[in-house]
N, C-alpha and C positions, 0 to 999 in steps of 0.2 A: 703572259708567258711568251717568250720569244722562242720560236722553233725554226731552225734553218738546216738546210742540207750541207752548208759549208762547215768547215772545221773551226772557224773563228768568227768573230762579230766585229765589224769595223766600228771603231769608237768605243768599244767596250772591252774591258780586261776580264778574262776568266780568272777568278781567284781560287776556285776549288773545283775539282772534278768529283762528282758524287756517285758516279757509276752508270752502268747500263740501265736504261729504262725501256719498257716495252708495253705494248698493248696488243692483245691477240683476240681475234674473233673467228668463229667458224660459222659459215653460212651455207645454206642449201637452197636450191631452187625448188619451188613448189611445183606440184603437178600442173596447176593452172598456169604458172609462169612458164613452164616448159611448153605447154600448148601455145601460149601467146608468143613465145620466142620462136617456135617453129613456124607459126604463121608469118611473123615479121621477117624471118630469114628467107622465106619463100619469095618475098618481094625485094629482098636485098637492102643494102644500106645499113644504117645504125639500128641495132636491135636494142631499143630503149629499155625494155624490161631487164635485160642483162646489164646494160649500162647503169641503170638505177641500182641494181643489186650490188654491183661492184663499187659504186660510189658510196653506198650506205655502209658496206663492209669496211672500206678504207676510212671513212669518217669515224666509225665506231672504234676501230683499232687506234686511230690517231687520238681520239678523246681519252681512251684508256691509257695510252702512253703519257699524255699530258697529266692526267690524274696521278699516275705513278710518279712522275717527276715532281709534282706539287707535294706529294706525300714525303718526298725526300728533302723538301725545302729548296728545290731548284728555282732559279730565275729564268733559266733557258735550257733548251735541248739543242745540241749541235750534232752534226753528222747524222741527221735523221734520214732514215730509209724505210721503204716498204718492201715486203717480200710476200709472195703468195704461193701456196702449194695446193694442189688438188689432193685431198685425202682419199677420196673415192669418187666415183662418177657422180657429179652433181653436188659434191660437198667440198668447199674450198676454205682453207685457213688463210687469213690475212694477218700479217704481222707488221706493226709499225714499231721501229726501235731507233734509239739514238743514245747520246751521252748527256746525262743531266749535269748541269754546271751551275755554280754560283758566279755572279758577275758584279762588276761595278763600272760606272761610266768613267771614261778617261778625262 
């Protein structure tokens, strides 16, 4: 599965647009994670506990989006984007979305 943030694929013709695909996950920080994050923030720099949480959420949303595209029979997803919103304190929604397409090599 090709996934790109661009609207086209060099050397590939888009033969059909199958529609919007998305993957959504909602994640929360654990109480233990909050304590660890607070300790890390005291010393400054990268707060790896939150970095790992963010990366895990993005990867899960991405994987769900790819699965959705595969269910539609897509060869690729173009114009892929991420969005994130805090639903409430400590709970974040991460959305991966794009346009599922059928392709063929030129």
